ROFI-165880 format. One line per 8 residues: for each residue x, y, z of N, C-alpha, C, CB. Coordinates in nm, 2 decimals, decimal comma. Glycine has a CB too. Layout:
residues N
X/Y/Z/X/Y/Z/X/Y/Z/X/Y/Z  ...
***
This chain:
residues 68
-19,70/-7,37/6,43/-19,57/-7,30/6,43/-19,46/-7,40/6,42/-19,56/-7,22/6,56  -19,46/-7,50/6,50/-19,36/-7,61/6,50/-19,36/-7,68/6,37/-19,37/-7,70/6,62  -19,48/-7,70/6,31/-19,49/-7,77/6,18/-19,42/-7,69/6,07/-19,64/-7,79/6,15  -19,43/-7,56/6,07/-19,37/-7,47/5,97/-19,22/-7,48/5,98/-19,41/-7,32/5,99  -19,16/-7,49/6,10/-19,02/-7,50/6,12/-18,97/-7,64/6,07/-18,98/-7,49/6,27  -19,05/-7,74/6,09/-19,01/-7,87/6,04/-19,02/-7,88/5,89/-19,10/-7,98/6,11  -19,12/-7,81/5,83/-19,13/-7,81/5,69/-19,02/-7,74/5,62/-19,26/-7,74/5,65  -18,97/-7,63/5,69/-18,86/-7,55/5,63/-18,73/-7,64/5,64/-18,84/-7,42/5,71
-18,71/-7,71/5,75/-18,60/-7,80/5,77/-18,60/-7,91/5,66/-18,59/-7,86/5,91  -18,71/-7,96/5,64/-18,72/-8,07/5,54/-18,69/-8,01/5,40/-18,86/-8,13/5,54  -18,74/-7,89/5,37/-18,72/-7,84/5,23/-18,57/-7,80/5,22/-18,81/-7,71/5,21  -18,50/-7,76/5,32/-18,36/-7,72/5,32/-18,28/-7,85/5,29/-18,31/-7,65/5,44  -18,32/-7,96/5,36/-18,25/-8,09/5,34/-18,26/-8,13/5,19/-18,30/-8,19/5,44  -18,38/-8,12/5,14/-18,41/-8,16/5,00/-18,33/-8,07/4,90/-18,56/-8,15/4,97  -18,32/-7,94/4,93/-18,24/-7,86/4,84/-18,09/-7,90/4,84/-18,25/-7,71/4,89  -18,04/-7,93/4,95/-17,89/-7,96/4,95/-17,86/-8,10/4,96/-17,84/-7,89/5,07
-17,95/-8,19/4,93/-17,91/-8,34/4,94/-17,81/-8,38/4,84/-18,04/-8,42/4,92  -17,80/-8,31/4,72/-17,70/-8,35/4,62/-17,57/-8,26/4,63/-17,76/-8,34/4,48  -17,56/-8,17/4,72/-17,45/-8,08/4,73/-17,32/-8,15/4,77/-17,48/-7,97/4,84  -17,22/-8,12/4,69/-17,08/-8,17/4,72/-16,99/-8,05/4,73/-17,03/-8,26/4,60  -16,92/-8,04/4,84/-16,83/-7,93/4,87/-16,71/-7,94/4,78/-16,78/-7,94/5,02  -16,66/-7,83/4,73/-16,55/-7,83/4,64/-16,45/-7,71/4,68/-16,59/-7,81/4,49  -16,33/-7,73/4,65/-16,23/-7,63/4,68/-16,24/-7,52/4,58/-16,08/-7,69/4,68  -16,24/-7,39/4,63/-16,25/-7,28/4,55/-16,12/-7,21/4,55/-16,37/-7,18/4,60
-16,06/-7,18/4,44/-15,93/-7,12/4,43/-15,95/-6,97/4,40/-15,85/-7,18/4,32  -15,85/-6,89/4,45/-15,85/-6,75/4,43/-15,82/-6,71/4,29/-15,75/-6,68/4,53  -15,90/-6,63/4,22/-15,88/-6,59/4,09/-15,88/-6,44/4,09/-15,99/-6,64/3,99  -15,76/-6,37/4,06/-15,75/-6,23/4,07/-15,84/-6,16/3,97/-15,61/-6,18/4,05  -15,87/-6,22/3,86/-15,96/-6,15/3,76/-16,10/-6,14/3,81/-15,96/-6,23/3,63  -16,15/-6,24/3,89/-16,28/-6,24/3,94/-16,29/-6,17/4,07/-16,33/-6,39/3,95  -16,20/-6,20/4,16/-16,21/-6,16/4,30/-16,15/-6,02/4,33/-16,13/-6,26/4,39  -16,09/-5,96/4,23/-16,04/-5,82/4,25/-15,90/-5,84/4,31/-16,13/-5,74/4,35
-15,80/-5,81/4,22/-15,67/-5,84/4,26/-15,60/-5,74/4,35/-15,59/-5,85/4,13  -15,65/-5,62/4,37/-15,58/-5,52/4,44/-15,65/-5,49/4,58/-15,56/-5,40/4,36  -15,77/-5,54/4,60/-15,84/-5,50/4,73/-15,76/-5,54/4,85/-15,97/-5,57/4,73  -15,70/-5,66/4,85/-15,63/-5,71/4,97/-15,50/-5,63/4,98/-15,59/-5,86/4,96  -15,44/-5,58/4,88/-15,32/-5,50/4,88/-15,35/-5,36/4,94/-15,26/-5,48/4,75  -15,46/-5,30/4,91/-15,50/-5,17/4,96/-15,52/-5,18/5,11/-15,63/-5,12/4,89  -15,59/-5,29/5,15/-15,61/-5,31/5,30/-15,48/-5,32/5,37/-15,70/-5,44/5,32  -15,39/-5,40/5,32/-15,26/-5,41/5,38/-15,18/-5,28/5,39/-15,17/-5,52/5,31
-15,19/-5,20/5,28/-15,13/-5,07/5,29/-15,19/-4,98/5,39/-15,14/-5,00/5,15  -15,32/-4,98/5,40/-15,39/-4,90/5,50/-15,35/-4,94/5,64/-15,54/-4,91/5,49  -15,34/-5,07/5,67/-15,30/-5,12/5,80/-15,15/-5,08/5,83/-15,32/-5,27/5,81  -15,07/-5,09/5,73/-14,93/-5,05/5,75/-14,91/-4,91/5,79/-14,84/-5,09/5,63  -14,99/-4,82/5,71/-14,99/-4,68/5,74/-15,04/-4,65/5,88/-15,07/-4,61/5,63  -15,14/-4,72/5,92/-15,20/-4,70/6,05/-15,10/-4,73/6,16/-15,33/-4,79/6,07  -15,02/-4,84/6,14/-14,92/-4,87/6,24/-14,81/-4,77/6,24/-14,86/-5,01/6,21  -14,77/-4,72/6,13/-14,67/-4,62/6,12/-14,71/-4,49/6,19/-14,63/-4,59/5,97
-14,84/-4,45/6,16/-14,89/-4,33/6,23/-14,90/-4,34/6,38/-15,02/-4,29/6,17  -14,93/-4,46/6,43/-14,94/-4,48/6,57/-14,80/-4,46/6,63/-14,99/-4,62/6,61  -14,70/-4,51/6,56/-14,56/-4,50/6,61/-14,52/-4,35/6,61/-14,46/-4,58/6,52  -14,55/-4,28/6,51/-14,52/-4,14/6,50/-14,59/-4,06/6,61/-14,56/-4,08/6,36  -14,72/-4,09/6,63/-14,79/-4,02/6,74/-14,73/-4,05/6,88/-14,94/-4,05/6,73  -14,70/-4,17/6,90/-14,65/-4,21/7,03/-14,51/-4,14/7,06/-14,63/-4,36/7,05  -14,43/-4,13/6,95/-14,30/-4,06/6,97/-14,32/-3,91/7,00/-14,21/-4,07/6,84  -14,42/-3,85/6,93/-14,45/-3,71/6,95/-14,50/-3,68/7,09/-14,55/-3,65/6,85
-14,59/-3,77/7,14/-14,64/-3,76/7,27/-14,53/-3,77/7,38/-14,75/-3,86/7,29  -14,44/-3,86/7,35/-14,33/-3,88/7,45/-14,24/-3,76/7,45/-14,25/-4,01/7,42  -14,22/-3,69/7,34/-14,14/-3,57/7,33/-14,21/-3,46/7,41/-14,12/-3,53/7,19  -14,34/-3,45/7,40/-14,41/-3,35/7,47/-14,41/-3,37/7,62/-14,56/-3,34/7,42  -14,42/-3,49/7,66/-14,41/-3,52/7,80/-14,27/-3,51/7,86/-14,46/-3,67/7,83  -14,17/-3,52/7,78/-14,04/-3,50/7,83/-13,99/-3,63/7,89/-14,03/-3,39/7,94  -13,95/-3,63/8,02/-13,89/-3,75/8,09/-14,00/-3,85/8,14/-13,81/-3,70/8,20  -14,12/-3,82/8,13/-14,23/-3,91/8,17/-14,22/-4,04/8,08/-14,37/-3,84/8,16
-14,26/-4,15/8,15/-14,27/-4,28/8,07/-14,39/-4,28/7,98/-14,27/-4,40/8,17  -14,37/-4,35/7,87/-14,48/-4,37/7,78/-14,57/-4,47/7,83/-14,43/-4,40/7,64  -14,70/-4,45/7,83/-14,80/-4,54/7,88/-14,90/-4,58/7,76/-14,89/-4,48/7,99  -14,94/-4,71/7,77/-15,04/-4,75/7,67/-15,15/-4,82/7,74/-14,97/-4,85/7,57
***
Protein backbone atom coordinates (compact mmCIF):
# COMPACT_ATOMS: atom_id res chain seq x y z
CA UNK A 1 0.00 0.00 0.00
CA UNK A 2 2.72 2.47 0.98
CA UNK A 3 4.74 1.46 -2.07
CA UNK A 4 1.85 2.36 -4.37
CA UNK A 5 1.59 5.81 -2.81
CA UNK A 6 5.34 6.36 -3.20
CA UNK A 7 5.16 5.22 -6.84
CA UNK A 8 2.33 7.67 -7.54
CA UNK A 9 4.29 10.50 -5.92
CA UNK A 10 7.35 9.68 -8.03
CA UNK A 11 5.31 9.55 -11.23
CA UNK A 12 3.69 12.91 -10.43
CA UNK A 13 7.11 14.47 -9.85
CA UNK A 14 8.30 13.08 -13.18
CA UNK A 15 5.26 14.45 -14.99
CA UNK A 16 5.72 17.98 -13.69
CA UNK A 17 9.51 18.21 -13.52
CA UNK A 18 9.65 20.51 -16.60
CA UNK A 19 6.58 22.57 -15.67
CA UNK A 20 7.04 26.33 -15.64
CA UNK A 21 4.27 28.53 -14.26
CA UNK A 22 3.07 31.28 -16.58
CA UNK A 23 0.70 34.23 -16.27
CA UNK A 24 -2.67 33.59 -17.89
CA UNK A 25 -4.53 36.62 -19.16
CA UNK A 26 -8.29 36.99 -19.45
CA UNK A 27 -9.52 36.67 -23.02
CA UNK A 28 -13.23 37.49 -23.47
CA UNK A 29 -13.45 35.45 -26.68
CA UNK A 30 -12.31 32.29 -24.93
CA UNK A 31 -13.53 32.81 -21.37
CA UNK A 32 -17.03 34.08 -22.08
CA UNK A 33 -17.29 37.81 -21.95
CA UNK A 34 -20.72 38.20 -20.33
CA UNK A 35 -20.86 35.55 -17.62
CA UNK A 36 -19.29 37.77 -14.97
CA UNK A 37 -21.66 40.60 -15.91
CA UNK A 38 -24.71 38.37 -15.51
CA UNK A 39 -23.53 37.31 -12.04
CA UNK A 40 -23.02 40.92 -10.99
CA UNK A 41 -26.49 41.87 -12.23
CA UNK A 42 -28.03 39.00 -10.29
CA UNK A 43 -26.23 40.02 -7.10
CA UNK A 44 -27.29 43.65 -7.53
CA UNK A 45 -30.90 42.60 -8.05
CA UNK A 46 -30.72 40.39 -4.96
CA UNK A 47 -29.51 43.31 -2.84
CA UNK A 48 -32.23 45.57 -4.24
CA UNK A 49 -34.91 42.99 -3.47
CA UNK A 50 -33.61 42.56 0.10
CA UNK A 51 -33.97 46.31 0.60
CA UNK A 52 -37.50 46.31 -0.83
CA UNK A 53 -38.56 43.41 1.38
CA UNK A 54 -37.10 44.95 4.53
CA UNK A 55 -38.94 48.22 3.83
CA UNK A 56 -42.22 46.37 3.29
CA UNK A 57 -41.76 44.37 6.47
CA UNK A 58 -41.05 47.52 8.46
CA UNK A 59 -44.25 49.11 7.05
CA UNK A 60 -46.25 46.08 8.11
CA UNK A 61 -44.79 46.17 11.64
CA UNK A 62 -45.47 49.85 12.02
CA UNK A 63 -43.46 51.48 14.80
CA UNK A 64 -41.51 48.33 15.68
CA UNK A 65 -37.77 48.41 15.03
CA UNK A 66 -36.36 46.51 12.12
CA UNK A 67 -34.31 43.46 13.17
CA UNK A 68 -31.75 41.46 11.23
